[in-house]
C-alpha positions as CSV (number, residue, x, y, z in Angstrom):
1,M,40.4,6.3,51.9
2,A,38.3,6.7,55.0
3,R,40.8,4.8,57.2
4,N,44.6,4.9,57.5
5,L,46.2,2.1,55.5
6,I,49.8,1.0,56.1
7,L,51.8,-1.1,53.6
8,A,54.1,-3.3,55.6
9,S,56.5,-3.9,52.8
10,G,59.6,-2.5,51.2
11,S,58.6,-3.5,47.7
12,A,58.7,-0.7,45.2
13,T,56.4,-2.7,42.9
14,R,53.7,-3.0,45.6
15,R,54.0,0.7,46.4
16,E,53.5,1.5,42.7
17,L,50.5,-0.8,42.3
18,L,48.7,0.8,45.3
19,R,49.5,4.4,44.1
20,N,48.4,3.7,40.6
21,A,45.1,2.4,42.0
22,G,44.6,5.7,43.7
23,L,45.1,4.5,47.3
24,S,46.6,6.7,50.0
25,F,48.8,4.9,52.4
26,D,51.9,5.0,54.6
27,I,54.8,2.6,54.4
28,E,56.5,0.9,57.4
29,V,58.9,-1.9,56.6
30,P,58.6,-4.7,59.2
31,H,61.7,-6.4,60.6
32,V,60.8,-10.1,60.6
33,D,63.1,-13.1,60.1
34,E,61.6,-14.4,56.9
35,A,64.2,-17.1,56.4
36,A,63.5,-18.6,59.8
37,I,59.7,-18.6,59.3
38,R,60.1,-20.1,55.9
39,E,62.6,-22.8,57.0
40,S,60.5,-23.7,60.0
41,L,57.3,-24.2,57.9
42,V,59.1,-26.1,55.2
43,A,60.6,-28.4,57.8
44,E,57.1,-29.1,59.1
45,G,56.0,-30.0,55.5
46,A,53.7,-26.9,55.1
47,P,52.4,-26.3,51.6
48,A,53.6,-23.3,49.7
49,R,50.3,-21.5,50.2
50,D,50.6,-21.7,54.0
51,V,54.2,-20.4,53.8
52,A,53.2,-17.4,51.7
53,D,50.3,-16.6,54.0
54,A,52.4,-17.0,57.2
55,L,55.0,-14.6,55.9
56,A,52.5,-12.0,54.9
57,E,50.8,-12.3,58.2
58,A,54.0,-12.0,60.2
59,K,54.7,-8.6,58.5
60,A,51.1,-7.3,59.0
61,R,51.1,-8.4,62.7
62,R,54.4,-6.8,63.5
63,I,53.4,-3.4,62.3
64,S,49.8,-3.6,63.5
65,A,51.0,-4.2,67.1
66,K,52.5,-0.7,67.0
67,R,49.8,1.1,65.1
68,P,46.3,0.7,66.7
69,G,43.4,1.8,64.6
70,A,45.3,1.4,61.3
71,M,44.7,-1.2,58.6
72,V,48.1,-2.9,58.0
73,L,48.7,-4.8,54.7
74,G,51.3,-7.5,54.8
75,C,52.4,-9.2,51.6
76,D,54.7,-12.0,50.5
77,Q,55.3,-14.1,47.4
78,V,56.7,-17.6,47.1
79,L,57.5,-19.7,44.0
80,D,56.6,-23.4,44.1
81,F,58.6,-25.4,41.6
82,A,57.6,-29.1,41.8
83,G,57.2,-28.9,45.6
84,E,60.4,-26.9,46.1
85,L,60.2,-23.3,47.3
86,I,62.5,-21.1,45.2
87,A,64.0,-18.0,46.9
88,K,65.4,-14.8,45.5
89,P,68.8,-15.5,43.9
90,E,71.8,-14.2,45.8
91,T,74.2,-14.1,42.9
92,P,73.9,-13.9,39.1
93,E,75.1,-17.5,39.0
94,A,72.3,-18.6,41.2
95,A,69.8,-16.7,39.0
96,R,71.1,-18.4,35.9
97,E,70.9,-21.8,37.6
98,Q,67.3,-21.3,38.8
99,L,66.2,-20.3,35.3
100,A,68.0,-23.2,33.7
101,R,66.2,-25.6,36.0
102,M,62.8,-24.1,35.4
103,R,63.0,-23.7,31.6
104,G,60.6,-25.9,29.7
105,K,58.7,-26.6,32.8
106,R,55.8,-25.2,34.9
107,H,55.8,-23.6,38.3
108,Q,53.4,-21.6,40.5
109,L,53.7,-18.2,42.0
110,L,51.7,-17.6,45.2
111,S,51.1,-14.1,46.3
112,A,49.7,-13.7,49.8
113,A,48.1,-10.6,51.3
114,V,46.9,-10.2,54.9
115,I,45.3,-7.2,56.6
116,Y,45.5,-6.7,60.3
117,E,43.6,-4.2,62.4
118,D,44.2,-3.7,66.1
119,A,46.5,-6.7,66.1
120,E,43.9,-9.0,64.7
121,P,43.6,-10.4,61.1
122,I,40.5,-9.1,59.3
123,W,41.2,-10.3,55.7
124,R,43.5,-12.6,53.8
125,H,43.9,-13.9,50.3
126,V,46.4,-16.0,48.4
127,G,46.5,-15.6,44.6
128,V,47.9,-18.5,42.7
129,V,49.3,-18.1,39.1
130,R,50.5,-21.0,37.0
131,M,53.5,-20.2,34.8
132,A,54.9,-22.2,31.8
133,M,58.5,-21.3,30.9
134,R,59.8,-21.6,27.4
135,E,62.8,-23.8,26.4
136,V,65.1,-20.8,26.1
137,S,68.8,-21.3,25.1
138,D,71.8,-21.2,27.3
139,A,73.1,-18.2,25.4
140,Y,69.9,-16.3,26.0
141,L,69.9,-17.1,29.7
142,D,73.5,-15.8,30.0
143,T,72.7,-12.5,28.3
144,Y,69.3,-12.2,30.0
145,V,70.8,-12.5,33.5
146,A,73.7,-10.1,32.6
147,R,71.3,-7.4,31.3
148,N,68.8,-7.7,34.1
149,W,70.6,-8.7,37.2
150,N,70.1,-5.4,39.1
151,S,66.3,-5.8,38.7
152,I,65.8,-9.6,39.0
153,R,67.9,-10.0,42.1
154,H,64.9,-8.8,44.1
155,S,62.4,-11.3,42.6
156,V,61.7,-14.9,43.4
157,G,62.5,-17.0,40.3
158,A,64.9,-14.4,38.9
159,Y,62.4,-12.7,36.5
160,K,60.0,-9.9,36.3
161,L,57.0,-10.4,34.0
162,E,56.6,-6.6,33.6
163,E,60.1,-6.4,32.1
164,E,62.1,-8.6,29.8
165,G,61.2,-11.6,31.9
166,V,58.0,-11.9,29.9
167,R,60.0,-13.4,27.0
168,L,60.8,-16.4,29.2
169,F,57.2,-17.6,29.3
170,S,54.8,-19.3,26.9
171,Q,51.8,-19.3,29.1
172,V,50.6,-17.5,32.3
173,Q,47.3,-18.6,33.9
174,G,46.0,-16.3,36.6
175,D,45.9,-12.7,37.8
176,Y,48.6,-10.5,36.5
177,F,48.8,-8.4,39.6
178,S,49.5,-11.5,41.7
179,V,52.5,-12.2,39.4
180,L,53.7,-8.7,40.4
181,G,53.3,-9.7,44.1
182,L,50.0,-8.3,45.2
183,P,46.4,-9.7,44.5
184,L,45.3,-6.2,43.9
185,L,41.8,-6.8,42.5
186,D,40.8,-8.9,45.6
187,L,42.3,-6.3,47.9
188,L,40.3,-3.5,46.2
189,S,37.1,-5.6,46.4
190,F,37.5,-6.0,50.1
191,L,38.1,-2.3,50.7
192,I,35.1,-1.4,48.6
193,L,32.8,-3.8,50.3
194,R,33.9,-2.4,53.7
195,G,33.2,1.1,52.5
196,D,36.8,2.2,52.9
197,L,37.1,2.9,49.2
198,E,34.8,4.8,46.8
199,T,33.5,3.4,43.5
């Protein structure tokens, strides 16, 4: 890449996606109060799309203020279940409860990405994926959570589509990379159009 790119995220999945796409980048994990931002926006009645975008922007802005001249990519993902934002589960019991509530129903994953440069936003995108969950049994949910807790504890909705979580779903409408937490194709298109990435 012609310009320094910084990923403002601690997500191992996002790091892997960027590396696999052949991008060179640095990583700086921002310290932002995500819960406070989310709670404030939800209290104001903000839609899930705006919550995801605001969280991604807060991360990009925080690092960009310290790194002039760099492109800083901030990302965040939220799960909208019938108007309720579902967070990462804090315990296996919470994961089991989330999955039980969502089974047999539909929800949306919204993956936001914002790029800042010199403390100003220059690009943003929110990918929306519609997910239909199967009517899985109580017994399967119990064993699924027990087997996968160390992985799914870091994911909104308590599943990872790239792992056993794919068995929970009957239909996925939208971009696969957005399910993983980064609208990668849209990001690459922006970098290519700007001349920051070769094709």
